[in-house]
FIDRENDREN-119751 format. One record per residue (C-alpha): x, y negated, z negated; residue number from 1; residue in three letters. Coordinates in pm, whole numbers, plus 50000, padded with zeros to 5 digits. Example, Ala and Ser with C-alpha at 12.3 -4.5 7.8 and 13.67 -1.06 7.14 Angstrom:
% residues 2
PT  east north    up pos code
PT 51230 50450 49220   1  ALA
PT 51367 50106 49286   2  SER
This chain:
% residues 606
PT  east north    up pos code
PT 81957 76006 18267   1  ILE
PT 81650 75986 18044   2  ILE
PT 81461 76223 18273   3  LYS
PT 81748 76471 18261   4  ALA
PT 81757 76450 17880   5  VAL
PT 81382 76515 17861   6  LYS
PT 81420 76822 18085   7  GLN
PT 81702 76955 17872   8  ARG
PT 81508 76891 17552   9  MET
PT 81214 77088 17688  10  ALA
PT 81450 77387 17714  11  THR
PT 81598 77330 17364  12  ILE
PT 81252 77312 17201  13  ARG
PT 81189 77668 17312  14  GLN
PT 81497 77791 17116  15  THR
PT 81426 77611 16792  16  LEU
PT 81352 77813 16475  17  PRO
PT 80995 77831 16348  18  LYS
PT 80897 77511 16165  19  GLY
PT 81162 77295 16332  20  VAL
PT 81046 77031 16579  21  THR
PT 81209 76754 16775  22  VAL
PT 81009 76432 16801  23  ASP
PT 81103 76132 17015  24  VAL
PT 81057 75803 16831  25  TYR
PT 81246 75564 17063  26  LEU
PT 81206 75609 17439  27  ASP
PT 81389 75347 17642  28  ARG
PT 81229 75473 17968  29  SER
PT 80915 75282 17863  30  GLU
PT 81112 74958 17858  31  LEU
PT 81270 75043 18192  32  VAL
PT 80927 75123 18333  33  GLY
PT 80784 74791 18213  34  ARG
PT 81080 74601 18363  35  ALA
PT 81051 74774 18699  36  ILE
PT 80676 74717 18703  37  HIS
PT 80732 74348 18638  38  THR
PT 80985 74325 18922  39  VAL
PT 80754 74510 19165  40  GLN
PT 80459 74290 19073  41  LYS
PT 80660 73966 19104  42  ASN
PT 80812 74073 19437  43  LEU
PT 80472 74165 19583  44  LEU
PT 80303 73848 19466  45  GLU
PT 80596 73639 19589  46  GLY
PT 80587 73801 19932  47  ALA
PT 80211 73738 19965  48  LEU
PT 80247 73371 19865  49  ILE
PT 80535 73322 20110  50  VAL
PT 80336 73482 20397  51  VAL
PT 80031 73261 20318  52  PHE
PT 80240 72940 20312  53  VAL
PT 80420 73036 20630  54  LEU
PT 80099 73098 20824  55  VAL
PT 79944 72781 20679  56  LEU
PT 80226 72542 20763  57  PHE
PT 80346 72697 21086  58  LEU
PT 79994 72687 21216  59  GLY
PT 80051 73009 21412  60  ASN
PT 79970 73343 21259  61  TRP
PT 80202 73522 21498  62  ARG
PT 80491 73298 21400  63  ALA
PT 80410 73348 21034  64  GLY
PT 80414 73722 21067  65  LEU
PT 80745 73716 21264  66  VAL
PT 80902 73521 20976  67  VAL
PT 80735 73740 20711  68  ALA
PT 80870 74056 20876  69  SER
PT 81218 73934 20783  70  VAL
PT 81141 73996 20413  71  ILE
PT 81113 74379 20418  72  PRO
PT 81398 74413 20665  73  LEU
PT 81627 74191 20457  74  ALA
PT 81530 74390 20148  75  MET
PT 81610 74716 20328  76  LEU
PT 81949 74572 20424  77  PHE
PT 82014 74461 20061  78  ALA
PT 81911 74797 19913  79  ILE
PT 82137 74980 20160  80  SER
PT 82438 74769 20058  81  LEU
PT 82343 74811 19691  82  MET
PT 82355 75183 19742  83  ARG
PT 82688 75154 19929  84  LEU
PT 82853 74939 19660  85  PHE
PT 82696 75116 19360  86  GLY
PT 82475 74826 19243  87  VAL
PT 82175 74948 19038  88  SER
PT 81826 74809 19082  89  GLY
PT 81714 74645 18755  90  ASN
PT 81544 74342 18615  91  LEU
PT 81857 74125 18659  92  MET
PT 81948 74225 19012  93  SER
PT 81606 74259 19180  94  LEU
PT 81438 73995 18967  95  GLY
PT 81671 73722 19108  96  ALA
PT 81563 73768 19469  97  ILE
PT 81390 73459 19610  98  ASP
PT 81187 73519 19925  99  PHE
PT 81193 73152 19998 100  GLY
PT 81569 73167 20036 101  LEU
PT 81550 73481 20247 102  ILE
PT 81317 73336 20507 103  VAL
PT 81477 72990 20515 104  ASP
PT 81687 73051 20826 105  GLY
PT 81407 73239 21004 106  ALA
PT 81160 72955 20934 107  VAL
PT 81399 72701 21090 108  ILE
PT 81447 72904 21407 109  ILE
PT 81083 73006 21456 110  VAL
PT 80963 72651 21392 111  GLU
PT 81205 72522 21656 112  ALA
PT 81084 72786 21904 113  ILE
PT 80714 72709 21837 114  VAL
PT 80775 72340 21863 115  HIS
PT 80949 72380 22204 116  ARG
PT 80681 72616 22341 117  LEU
PT 80367 72449 22213 118  HIS
PT 80474 72102 22102 119  GLY
PT 80471 71951 22444 120  GLY
PT 80822 71804 22407 121  GLY
PT 80975 72036 22670 122  ALA
PT 80706 71955 22928 123  GLY
PT 80592 72323 22945 124  LEU
PT 80238 72400 23060 125  THR
PT 80039 72706 23158 126  GLY
PT 80132 73065 23096 127  ARG
PT 80507 73142 23094 128  LEU
PT 80664 73445 23257 129  SER
PT 80877 73685 23065 130  GLY
PT 81199 73533 23197 131  GLU
PT 81081 73178 23119 132  GLN
PT 80982 73288 22767 133  MET
PT 81321 73439 22705 134  ASP
PT 81503 73131 22837 135  GLU
PT 81298 72881 22636 136  GLU
PT 81338 73093 22323 137  THR
PT 81714 73108 22376 138  TYR
PT 81741 72735 22431 139  LEU
PT 81536 72651 22120 140  ALA
PT 81719 72901 21902 141  ALA
PT 82069 72805 22025 142  SER
PT 82013 72435 21950 143  LYS
PT 81911 72496 21589 144  ILE
PT 82132 72802 21526 145  ARG
PT 82422 72616 21360 146  SER
PT 82194 72434 21116 147  SER
PT 82022 72755 21012 148  ALA
PT 82356 72936 20977 149  ALA
PT 82519 72665 20771 150  PHE
PT 82215 72640 20547 151  GLY
PT 82225 73009 20459 152  GLU
PT 82604 73008 20410 153  ILE
PT 82564 72723 20165 154  ILE
PT 82309 72930 19974 155  ILE
PT 82556 73215 19962 156  LEU
PT 82830 72990 19827 157  ILE
PT 82596 72885 19537 158  VAL
PT 82620 73242 19402 159  TYR
PT 83001 73262 19422 160  LEU
PT 83057 73133 19067 161  PRO
PT 82864 73432 18928 162  LEU
PT 83098 73669 19110 163  LEU
PT 83391 73501 18927 164  ALA
PT 83255 73608 18586 165  LEU
PT 83443 73888 18407 166  ALA
PT 83390 74107 18106 167  GLY
PT 83042 74177 17977 168  ILE
PT 82895 73863 18137 169  GLU
PT 83038 73973 18469 170  GLY
PT 82885 74320 18439 171  ARG
PT 82549 74157 18370 172  MET
PT 82537 73873 18626 173  PHE
PT 82758 74003 18907 174  ARG
PT 82494 74260 19024 175  PRO
PT 82240 73976 19044 176  MET
PT 82472 73765 19263 177  ALA
PT 82561 74070 19476 178  GLN
PT 82197 74160 19538 179  THR
PT 82098 73807 19635 180  VAL
PT 82407 73780 19860 181  ALA
PT 82322 74108 20027 182  PHE
PT 81961 73996 20092 183  ALA
PT 82068 73653 20227 184  ILE
PT 82338 73811 20442 185  LEU
PT 82074 74045 20590 186  GLY
PT 81837 73755 20647 187  ALA
PT 82123 73558 20809 188  PHE
PT 82196 73839 21057 189  ILE
PT 81825 73887 21130 190  LEU
PT 81765 73515 21183 191  SER
PT 82032 73509 21458 192  LEU
PT 81931 73834 21632 193  THR
PT 81599 73984 21535 194  TYR
PT 81398 73662 21490 195  VAL
PT 81461 73513 21842 196  PRO
PT 81397 73849 22002 197  MET
PT 81070 73902 21813 198  MET
PT 80963 73547 21882 199  SER
PT 81003 73604 22258 200  ALA
PT 80793 73920 22232 201  LEU
PT 80529 73825 21980 202  ALA
PT 80460 73451 22030 203  LEU
PT 80192 73341 22271 204  SER
PT 80317 73258 22623 205  ARG
PT 80049 72992 22673 206  ASN
PT 80253 72671 22656 207  ALA
PT 79959 72427 22669 208  ASP
PT 79978 72188 22372 209  PRO
PT 79706 72237 22112 210  LYS
PT 79628 72096 21772 211  VAL
PT 79629 72347 21485 212  THR
PT 79528 72332 21123 213  ILE
PT 79895 72293 21042 214  SER
PT 79916 71981 21260 215  ASP
PT 79613 71831 21081 216  ARG
PT 79756 71914 20737 217  LEU
PT 80100 71771 20818 218  LEU
PT 79941 71467 20983 219  GLY
PT 79744 71401 20661 220  TRP
PT 80065 71431 20458 221  LEU
PT 80253 71208 20702 222  THR
PT 79997 70928 20680 223  ARG
PT 80054 70915 20309 224  ARG
PT 80425 70962 20324 225  TYR
PT 80499 70682 20575 226  ASP
PT 80396 70395 20338 227  PRO
PT 80608 70551 20066 228  LEU
PT 80912 70560 20292 229  VAL
PT 80849 70205 20413 230  ALA
PT 80825 70083 20057 231  GLY
PT 81151 70257 19964 232  ALA
PT 81330 70098 20262 233  LEU
PT 81203 69747 20158 234  ARG
PT 81334 69794 19800 235  HIS
PT 81665 69971 19859 236  LYS
PT 81832 69819 19554 237  THR
PT 81552 69927 19322 238  LEU
PT 81542 70278 19465 239  VAL
PT 81923 70313 19439 240  LEU
PT 81929 70183 19084 241  ALA
PT 81649 70420 18985 242  THR
PT 81837 70716 19138 243  ALA
PT 82158 70619 18952 244  VAL
PT 81966 70576 18626 245  ALA
PT 81803 70917 18667 246  LEU
PT 82141 71071 18741 247  LEU
PT 82299 70919 18432 248  VAL
PT 81996 71009 18223 249  GLY
PT 82004 71369 18345 250  ALA
PT 82376 71390 18256 251  PHE
PT 82315 71256 17910 252  LEU
PT 82019 71491 17860 253  LEU
PT 82228 71783 17985 254  PHE
PT 82488 71712 17719 255  ARG
PT 82221 71750 17450 256  THR
PT 82108 72088 17572 257  LEU
PT 82220 72390 17377 258  GLY
PT 82369 72705 17522 259  GLY
PT 82312 73079 17494 260  GLU
PT 82503 73368 17640 261  PHE
PT 82203 73553 17777 262  ILE
PT 81831 73514 17721 263  PRO
PT 81678 73761 17476 264  GLN
PT 81476 74045 17631 265  LEU
PT 81158 74137 17445 266  ALA
PT 81225 74510 17392 267  GLU
PT 80907 74578 17198 268  GLY
PT 81080 74730 16886 269  ASP
PT 81297 74621 16600 270  PHE
PT 81633 74758 16483 271  ALA
PT 81683 74653 16122 272  VAL
PT 82031 74670 15965 273  GLU
PT 81999 74765 15596 274  LEU
PT 82283 74718 15352 275  ARG
PT 82292 74820 14983 276  THR
PT 82568 74735 14732 277  LEU
PT 82916 74873 14793 278  PRO
PT 82959 75216 14637 279  GLY
PT 82589 75304 14651 280  SER
PT 82510 75671 14685 281  SER
PT 82343 75837 14975 282  LEU
PT 82034 75906 14763 283  GLU
PT 82008 75537 14669 284  TYR
PT 82035 75425 15032 285  THR
PT 81766 75679 15135 286  ILE
PT 81541 75554 14850 287  GLU
PT 81573 75191 14959 288  LYS
PT 81521 75284 15323 289  SER
PT 81197 75466 15238 290  GLN
PT 81087 75174 15016 291  GLN
PT 81145 74923 15301 292  ALA
PT 80965 75151 15551 293  ALA
PT 80667 75183 15315 294  GLY
PT 80642 74807 15276 295  ILE
PT 80645 74749 15653 296  LEU
PT 80385 75017 15723 297  GLN
PT 80154 74901 15442 298  ARG
PT 80170 74526 15514 299  GLN
PT 80176 74550 15898 300  PHE
PT 79947 74841 15990 301  PRO
PT 79838 74678 16315 302  ASP
PT 80192 74595 16425 303  GLU
PT 80402 74898 16307 304  VAL
PT 80360 75240 16459 305  LYS
PT 80635 75419 16266 306  GLU
PT 80969 75353 16092 307  VAL
PT 81267 75584 16123 308  VAL
PT 81588 75545 15920 309  ALA
PT 81939 75657 16028 310  LYS
PT 82211 75683 15763 311  VAL
PT 82573 75791 15795 312  GLY
PT 82730 75965 16089 313  ALA
PT 82625 76262 16300 314  ALA
PT 82837 76571 16362 315  GLU
PT 82975 76389 16664 316  ILE
PT 83040 76047 16503 317  PRO
PT 82975 75819 16804 318  THR
PT 82813 75557 16572 319  ASP
PT 82953 75604 16224 320  PRO
PT 82849 75393 15928 321  MET
PT 82906 75409 15550 322  PRO
PT 82646 75569 15324 323  VAL
PT 82551 75222 15187 324  GLU
PT 82430 75120 15535 325  ALA
PT 82132 75232 15738 326  ALA
PT 81957 75143 16065 327  ASP
PT 81577 75121 16046 328  LEU
PT 81411 75169 16382 329  MET
PT 81071 74988 16358 330  VAL
PT 80857 75114 16648 331  ILE
PT 80590 74855 16721 332  LEU
PT 80246 74892 16866 333  ARG
PT 80144 74703 17184 334  PRO
PT 80145 74329 17126 335  GLN
PT 79775 74309 17215 336  ALA
PT 79698 74490 16884 337  ASN
PT 79895 74249 16664 338  TRP
PT 79702 74037 16416 339  LYS
PT 79968 73875 16195 340  LYS
PT 80198 73727 16460 341  ALA
PT 80193 73600 16814 342  ASP
PT 80550 73692 16913 343  ASN
PT 80842 73902 16800 344  GLN
PT 81036 73613 16642 345  ALA
PT 80740 73523 16420 346  GLU
PT 80684 73888 16329 347  LEU
PT 81053 73932 16241 348  ALA
PT 81035 73638 15998 349  GLU
PT 80729 73782 15828 350  GLN
PT 80882 74126 15799 351  MET
PT 81207 73983 15664 352  ALA
PT 81015 73802 15393 353  ALA
PT 80822 74118 15313 354  ALA
PT 81123 74340 15259 355  VAL
PT 81326 74061 15098 356  GLY
PT 81162 74138 14761 357  VAL
PT 81380 74452 14730 358  ILE
PT 81673 74354 14501 359  PRO
PT 82032 74428 14595 360  GLY
PT 81951 74501 14960 361  VAL
PT 82009 74282 15269 362  THR
PT 81823 74314 15597 363  PHE
PT 81905 74199 15950 364  GLY
PT 81629 74203 16214 365  PHE
PT 81733 74260 16577 366  GLN
PT 81632 74479 16867 367  GLN
PT 81781 74817 16951 368  PRO
PT 81958 74720 17275 369  ILE
PT 82050 74379 17136 370  GLN
PT 82215 74539 16828 371  MET
PT 82419 74781 17035 372  ARG
PT 82509 74500 17274 373  PHE
PT 82644 74288 16984 374  ASN
PT 82843 74588 16857 375  GLU
PT 83006 74628 17196 376  LEU
PT 83098 74257 17207 377  ILE
PT 83246 74206 16862 378  SER
PT 83216 74529 16661 379  GLY
PT 82944 74374 16444 380  ALA
PT 82566 74402 16478 381  LYS
PT 82487 74030 16439 382  GLN
PT 82459 73773 16717 383  ASP
PT 82749 73563 16593 384  VAL
PT 83045 73682 16376 385  VAL
PT 83266 73437 16187 386  LEU
PT 83598 73611 16118 387  LYS
PT 83834 73478 15845 388  ILE
PT 84196 73596 15869 389  PHE
PT 84447 73608 15589 390  GLY
PT 84657 73831 15367 391  GLU
PT 84501 73844 15018 392  ASP
PT 84173 74042 14997 393  LEU
PT 84043 73858 14691 394  ILE
PT 84105 73523 14856 395  GLN
PT 83939 73642 15175 396  LEU
PT 83637 73759 14979 397  ALA
PT 83610 73418 14810 398  ASP
PT 83630 73235 15143 399  TYR
PT 83366 73473 15290 400  ALA
PT 83125 73392 15003 401  ARG
PT 83177 73015 15052 402  GLN
PT 83131 73050 15430 403  ALA
PT 82815 73258 15377 404  GLY
PT 82668 72992 15155 405  ALA
PT 82744 72727 15422 406  VAL
PT 82587 72936 15699 407  VAL
PT 82270 72994 15503 408  ARG
PT 82207 72621 15487 409  ARG
PT 82220 72582 15868 410  VAL
PT 81874 72590 16034 411  PRO
PT 81840 72875 16282 412  GLY
PT 82103 73098 16116 413  ALA
PT 81909 73402 15982 414  GLU
PT 81997 73742 15835 415  ASP
PT 82330 73622 15702 416  VAL
PT 82557 73916 15617 417  TYR
PT 82882 73871 15419 418  VAL
PT 83115 74165 15456 419  GLU
PT 83202 74317 15116 420  GLN
PT 83573 74394 15110 421  VAL
PT 83597 74437 14732 422  THR
PT 83371 74560 14451 423  GLY
PT 83385 74936 14514 424  LEU
PT 83396 75116 14179 425  PRO
PT 83686 75362 14169 426  GLN
PT 83819 75610 13912 427  ILE
PT 84189 75528 13896 428  VAL
PT 84440 75776 13751 429  VAL
PT 84779 75639 13647 430  ARG
PT 85028 75910 13559 431  LEU
PT 85268 75875 13268 432  ASP
PT 85598 76029 13377 433  ARG
PT 85731 76050 13019 434  ALA
PT 85428 76259 12914 435  ARG
PT 85456 76472 13231 436  LEU
PT 85815 76551 13147 437  ALA
PT 85712 76651 12793 438  ARG
PT 85483 76925 12933 439  PHE
PT 85716 77014 13219 440  GLY
PT 85471 76888 13488 441  LEU
PT 85553 76717 13812 442  SER
PT 85361 76440 13985 443  VAL
PT 85285 76671 14278 444  GLY
PT 85135 76944 14058 445  GLU
PT 84897 76700 13887 446  VAL
PT 84801 76534 14215 447  ASN
PT 84729 76876 14371 448  ARG
PT 84496 76966 14081 449  THR
PT 84313 76630 14095 450  VAL
PT 84280 76651 14471 451  GLN
PT 84135 77004 14447 452  THR
PT 83882 76891 14184 453  ALA
PT 83754 76593 14381 454  PHE
PT 83841 76622 14750 455  ALA
PT 83830 77002 14747 456  GLY
PT 84064 77277 14857 457  GLN
PT 83998 77540 15119 458  THR
PT 83960 77877 14948 459  ALA
PT 83854 78085 15244 460  GLY
PT 83625 78090 15545 461  GLN
PT 83262 78182 15611 462  VAL
PT 83152 78333 15944 463  PHE
PT 82806 78278 16085 464  GLU
PT 82779 78466 16413 465  GLN
PT 83018 78272 16646 466  GLU
PT 83059 77977 16404 467  ARG
PT 83330 77953 16139 468  ARG
PT 83317 77726 15830 469  TYR
PT 83574 77650 15562 470  ASP
PT 83480 77748 15212 471  LEU
PT 83584 77446 14993 472  VAL
PT 83623 77463 14616 473  LEU
PT 83571 77147 14406 474  ARG
PT 83391 77016 14098 475  LEU
PT 83014 76969 14091 476  ARG
PT 82886 76631 14203 477  GLY
PT 82775 76514 13856 478  ASP
PT 83118 76601 13711 479  LEU
PT 83301 76411 13984 480  ARG
PT 83102 76096 13897 481  ARG
PT 83152 76122 13520 482  ASP
PT 83472 75952 13403 483  ILE
PT 83479 76165 13083 484  ASN
PT 83478 76485 13293 485  SER
PT 83772 76342 13486 486  VAL
PT 83960 76276 13162 487  ARG
PT 83891 76629 13041 488  GLN
PT 84011 76788 13363 489  LEU
PT 84257 77064 13263 490  PHE
PT 84607 77076 13416 491  ILE
PT 84798 77407 13406 492  ALA
PT 85151 77374 13277 493  THR
PT 85438 77609 13375 494  PRO
PT 85400 77783 13038 495  THR
PT 85031 77863 13106 496  GLY
PT 84902 77599 12866 497  GLN
PT 84593 77395 12970 498  GLN
PT 84645 77017 12915 499  VAL
PT 84359 76760 12958 500  PRO
PT 84438 76497 13219 501  LEU
PT 84398 76213 12968 502  GLU
PT 84702 76339 12775 503  GLN
PT 84937 76284 13075 504  VAL
PT 84762 75992 13243 505  ALA
PT 84543 75687 13192 506  THR
PT 84205 75729 13350 507  VAL
PT 83995 75406 13397 508  ALA
PT 83705 75280 13607 509  LEU
PT 83815 74982 13814 510  GLU
PT 83697 74775 14110 511  GLU
PT 83889 74840 14429 512  GLY
PT 83878 74739 14793 513  PRO
PT 83560 74851 14972 514  ASN
PT 83716 74839 15315 515  GLN
PT 84006 74669 15488 516  ILE
PT 83939 74549 15841 517  GLN
PT 84209 74433 16083 518  ARG
PT 84214 74255 16417 519  ASP
PT 84548 74230 16598 520  ASP
PT 84712 74391 16292 521  THR
PT 84588 74105 16069 522  LYS
PT 84354 74142 15774 523  ARG
PT 84019 73979 15813 524  ARG
PT 83672 73955 15663 525  VAL
PT 83360 73873 15865 526  SER
PT 83043 73673 15805 527  VAL
PT 82771 73765 16057 528  GLY
PT 82434 73606 16125 529  PHE
PT 82153 73617 16380 530  ASN
PT 82011 73310 16554 531  VAL
PT 81634 73255 16575 532  ARG
PT 81442 72946 16675 533  GLY
PT 81754 72762 16810 534  ARG
PT 82030 72820 17060 535  ASP
PT 82356 72992 16970 536  VAL
PT 82592 72712 17071 537  GLU
PT 82421 72438 16866 538  THR
PT 82405 72657 16557 539  VAL
PT 82772 72756 16580 540  VAL
PT 82873 72394 16634 541  ARG
PT 82694 72293 16315 542  GLU
PT 82849 72584 16126 543  VAL
PT 83197 72479 16242 544  GLN
PT 83136 72118 16135 545  GLN
PT 83010 72214 15785 546  HIS
PT 83293 72460 15732 547  LEU
PT 83554 72194 15817 548  ARG
PT 83388 71959 15564 549  GLN
PT 83311 72199 15281 550  GLN
PT 83566 72481 15285 551  VAL
PT 83941 72418 15249 552  ARG
PT 84151 72710 15373 553  PHE
PT 84496 72774 15228 554  ALA
PT 84795 72783 15469 555  PRO
PT 84793 73104 15672 556  GLY
PT 84413 73143 15667 557  TYR
PT 84208 73061 15976 558  TYR
PT 83874 73139 16141 559  THR
PT 83757 73264 16476 560  THR
PT 83407 73309 16619 561  TYR
PT 83302 73628 16796 562  GLY
PT 82988 73783 16933 563  GLY
PT 82765 73603 17181 564  GLN
PT 82933 73265 17119 565  PHE
PT 83268 73404 17219 566  GLU
PT 83133 73538 17545 567  ASN
PT 82943 73213 17607 568  LEU
PT 83270 73018 17569 569  ARG
PT 83463 73251 17803 570  GLU
PT 83186 73238 18065 571  ALA
PT 83177 72856 18036 572  THR
PT 83552 72833 18090 573  ASP
PT 83536 73049 18401 574  ARG
PT 83236 72860 18545 575  LEU
PT 83408 72526 18481 576  SER
PT 83663 72633 18741 577  LEU
PT 83437 72831 18978 578  ALA
PT 83156 72575 19004 579  VAL
PT 83375 72287 19126 580  PRO
PT 83530 72516 19383 581  VAL
PT 83186 72619 19510 582  ALA
PT 83074 72251 19522 583  LEU
PT 83388 72169 19724 584  GLY
PT 83311 72445 19975 585  LEU
PT 82957 72322 20014 586  ILE
PT 83082 71969 20089 587  PHE
PT 83326 72105 20350 588  VAL
PT 83046 72298 20522 589  LEU
PT 82826 71985 20524 590  LEU
PT 83108 71790 20679 591  PHE
PT 83155 72048 20957 592  PHE
PT 82782 72050 21015 593  THR
PT 82744 71672 21065 594  PHE
PT 83104 71576 21150 595  ASN
PT 83057 71275 20921 596  SER
PT 83180 71214 20568 597  VAL
PT 82908 70959 20511 598  LYS
PT 82625 71197 20608 599  GLN
PT 82784 71483 20414 600  ALA
PT 82804 71264 20102 601  LEU
PT 82447 71150 20152 602  LEU
PT 82319 71505 20143 603  ILE
PT 82567 71620 19878 604  PHE
PT 82469 71354 19630 605  THR
PT 82106 71461 19656 606  ALA
């Protein structure tokens, strides 16, 4: 898509008027390129390590290459199915592939074949014929086939819980589970067909037993392992008690771990949400945006490449925002050039402190994709959104201020934003019907005049080649903002007399609602915050605890938590059902493999 946009922009640039240029300040293809390069590098390094370990421990370079050849073939199988099912190749899907899992079944089968041919256990000597080689390979592979098959099926079952995820978490993690499942399925098929065939063709037919470097290495390990096993068998009670203690300790430690919906990806840039006071003009927001951009560029010259501000809505309002809000895109230089910080979190804290000196303006530091992701989840740009529901706007605003004060005292909660639902200055006109009747005016006539003066009235149309624009008549901007000009607005009476508005109405400057937000037809106000330095779940739990202790809500008022915490909770609920089912299936497969509940439990508890 980005390549197609660049090609189209090259055509558009040729049609621009003289002096007009289009500059790209945020190019996500660079992030995609870095991610794909990371995946390619990791896959290549992983493949080389696996091949080295296979050759070393199998003690037979031919056997190692037979197993290693499963990797590209399984990847080809996986990529074909990804193409068939519409799964894209990205950091999440390709980055989860583990070559050790892919070659697991092939290693088992090849090791069994090598052991039968060259281990001396089958009593084979001399050079085998083609028929003998095929028969011995078949016997060795058939004996171990069920163990290899069940092992790979168990690995497939491990990824089933991820396929049960829904919503945004499902769209993120399901491709990863699908890609790994495709690769393991391909390796499973290859281990039962391709691997025995290639072993019969590629392995040496000389069946005379011989000692390899692998035998020496494993013998050295065995001599040190035997005393350890003997000691464990002599002290069964101690070993069992230690295992139980470790299990209980691991469970208790697991309960203290925090939780996050997804790990944060280092995008290499910042998206800063800027908010001025309600009712601020466009000029004021632009001024503060430029002031913040200047501070960042002056104080962080080695870290900041450029700062671009976006205010309001475009002609096609896909991302509308009020004039008192702006998004600052802080384009960063490569991290190797940074001097004031070692990572993005530290740099964000320093930048937040630098722009925090601007009075009456709040800032929230995130990353471009992270900000849009949060908006898709909850409609807000922060990581976590506390929503307070109720009827009275003034009461909601008071609860929001109290909740904001509580959140600010929780460690890890940064960039706290309290939604302003009141405080917007408004010029309110209250008509006096008795005075209107005295001049023979109606409410509709006065409203029409006021509407024309402030909102404007179409007086005609202007044509510019194929485009057509409405010609709107209204008062000048300075007159619309002056309450005295509003009071002196003349109203035409039926007799032709001009009457000032203040003679038939009371004109006053009052505070009104800034915005009224609803979820499920219920009024609500939100308190948003980002999480840095701690996990989302722990921070939200502390916020919930402090709110219960410090804020008393009237009947009919309640809170909910959205954003990443909401998705984390939903994913946890689904996994709490899917994981036990997967564990049950694994135990059933172990039972069918060994035909013994005791042996299945022995392996399952490990």
